[in-house]
C-alpha positions as CSV (number, residue, x, y, z in Angstrom):
1,M,95.2,28.7,125.5
2,T,94.4,25.1,126.3
3,H,91.1,23.9,126.9
4,G,90.3,24.2,130.8
5,D,93.1,27.0,131.1
6,I,92.1,30.0,133.6
7,T,93.5,32.1,136.1
8,H,93.7,30.8,140.1
9,I,90.8,30.7,142.0
10,D,89.3,29.3,144.9
11,I,86.0,27.8,144.3
12,P,83.5,27.7,147.4
13,V,82.0,24.3,147.9
14,R,79.7,22.4,150.4
15,D,81.0,19.0,149.0
16,R,84.5,18.8,148.1
17,A,84.7,15.2,146.7
18,A,81.5,15.8,144.5
19,A,83.1,19.4,143.3
20,S,86.5,17.4,142.8
21,A,84.5,14.7,140.6
22,F,82.8,17.5,138.7
23,Y,85.7,20.0,137.6
24,G,87.8,16.8,137.0
25,A,85.4,15.3,134.8
26,L,84.3,18.6,132.9
27,F,87.6,20.0,132.4
28,G,90.4,17.1,132.9
29,W,91.9,19.2,136.0
30,N,94.2,17.2,138.1
31,I,92.8,17.8,141.9
32,G,94.4,16.8,145.1
33,E,95.1,17.4,148.4
34,R,98.8,18.2,149.7
35,P,99.9,16.9,153.1
36,D,100.4,20.2,154.5
37,M,96.9,21.3,153.5
38,T,94.5,18.7,154.4
39,G,90.9,19.4,153.6
40,Y,91.6,22.0,150.9
41,P,91.8,20.5,147.5
42,L,94.2,22.0,144.9
43,W,93.3,22.0,141.3
44,R,95.9,22.4,138.1
45,A,94.7,23.4,134.8
46,P,96.4,22.0,131.7
47,G,98.5,24.9,131.4
48,G,99.5,25.1,134.9
49,V,97.4,27.6,136.4
50,G,95.5,26.3,139.3
51,G,93.3,27.2,142.5
52,G,91.4,25.5,145.4
53,L,88.4,24.2,146.7
54,A,87.9,26.0,149.7
55,P,84.7,25.7,152.3
56,R,81.8,27.7,151.5
57,G,80.7,30.1,154.1
58,D,81.7,32.9,156.1
59,G,80.7,35.5,153.0
60,F,82.8,33.2,150.5
61,T,79.9,32.2,148.4
62,Q,80.6,33.0,144.8
63,P,83.6,33.4,142.6
64,R,83.5,33.8,138.9
65,A,86.7,32.7,137.0
66,H,86.7,32.4,132.9
67,V,87.6,29.2,131.5
68,E,89.2,29.1,128.3
69,V,87.5,26.0,126.1
70,D,87.8,24.7,122.9
71,S,83.7,24.8,122.3
72,I,81.2,26.6,124.6
73,D,78.6,24.7,122.9
74,D,80.0,21.1,123.9
75,T,81.1,22.4,127.2
76,L,77.7,23.8,128.5
77,A,76.4,20.3,127.2
78,H,78.9,18.5,129.2
79,A,78.4,20.7,132.3
80,T,74.6,20.1,132.4
81,S,75.2,16.3,131.8
82,L,77.5,16.7,135.1
83,G,74.8,18.6,136.9
84,G,75.5,22.1,136.0
85,T,72.7,24.8,135.2
86,V,73.7,26.9,132.0
87,L,72.9,30.7,133.4
88,M,73.6,32.7,130.1
89,G,74.3,30.7,126.9
90,K,76.7,31.7,124.2
91,F,77.2,35.3,123.7
92,E,79.4,37.0,121.0
93,I,82.2,39.2,122.5
94,T,83.9,40.0,118.6
95,P,83.4,38.0,115.5
96,T,86.4,35.7,116.7
97,S,85.5,35.3,120.5
98,W,82.4,34.3,122.7
99,W,81.2,33.9,126.2
100,A,78.8,32.1,128.7
101,I,78.3,31.5,132.2
102,F,76.9,28.3,133.8
103,L,76.3,27.4,137.4
104,D,77.8,24.4,138.7
105,P,76.2,21.8,141.0
106,D,76.9,23.9,144.1
107,G,75.7,27.3,142.5
108,N,79.2,28.9,141.6
109,E,79.0,31.0,138.5
110,I,81.9,30.1,136.3
111,G,82.4,31.8,133.0
112,L,83.4,30.2,129.5
113,I,85.5,32.1,126.9
114,E,86.0,30.3,123.3
115,R,88.1,32.1,120.8
116,S,88.7,31.1,117.1
117,G,91.9,31.7,115.1
């Protein structure tokens, strides 16, 4: 997998512009709106999988997708520099894979997966 690849998921946010800037800077996602879906920014990960930044509310408050990254340590450092918070640091799954969870500036839990080999 490529750094930033995930499954499709909607992420609930209060400020779509700020969330677009955060995720674009962190993972290099292409984020924009389609003319027929105004107010619903869509993102596309490097490998082509995507999702949307949906308005927070009405019980839609907490998704979690796991994002493939080249380095959990580097990604967590970058996330915190952009206003994110580490919820669970790097944890071994197997001798060749690890995971972690951070909160984005809107409080969404996002998982990270790192694999070697």
